[in-house]
C-alpha positions, 0 to 999 in steps of 0.5 A: 598697236604695231602700226601706231608704233611703226607710224610714230617711228617714221614720224620721229625719223622724218622730224630728226632728218629734217632738223639735221637738214636745217642745221646743215643748211644754216651751217653752209650759209654761215660758211658762205657768209664768212667767205663773203666777208673775207673776200670783201676784206681781201679786196679792200686790203689788196686793191683787187676789185676795190680801192685799198681801204685798210680800215674797211679791210679790217672791219671785214676781216674781223666779222669773218674771223668772228665766225672762225674763218682762218684766212681772215685771222691771218689777214688781221695779223698782216694788217697789224704787221704792216701797220 
C-alpha cells in the first residue's frame, strides 16, 4: 500500500511540475510577443529600421499594450500627444 501511495505522489508531483513549466513557457512567449510588437511600433514611430508610419506604429503599440506592455502604452500616449 505504501508503494502505491508513494508512486501516486510522485506521479502527481511530476504532473504539477510539468503544468507549471508549461505555464512558465507560455508566459515567456507572451512577453516575447509583446516585446516584438512594441519593437515594431517603435521602429515605425521613430524611423529606426523602417520608414516612419504612425498608423502602423499605433497598430503595433496597441497590440503590445493589450498584453500589458508598459512602454507600448507610453508610445500610444506619445503618438496622441504629437498628433
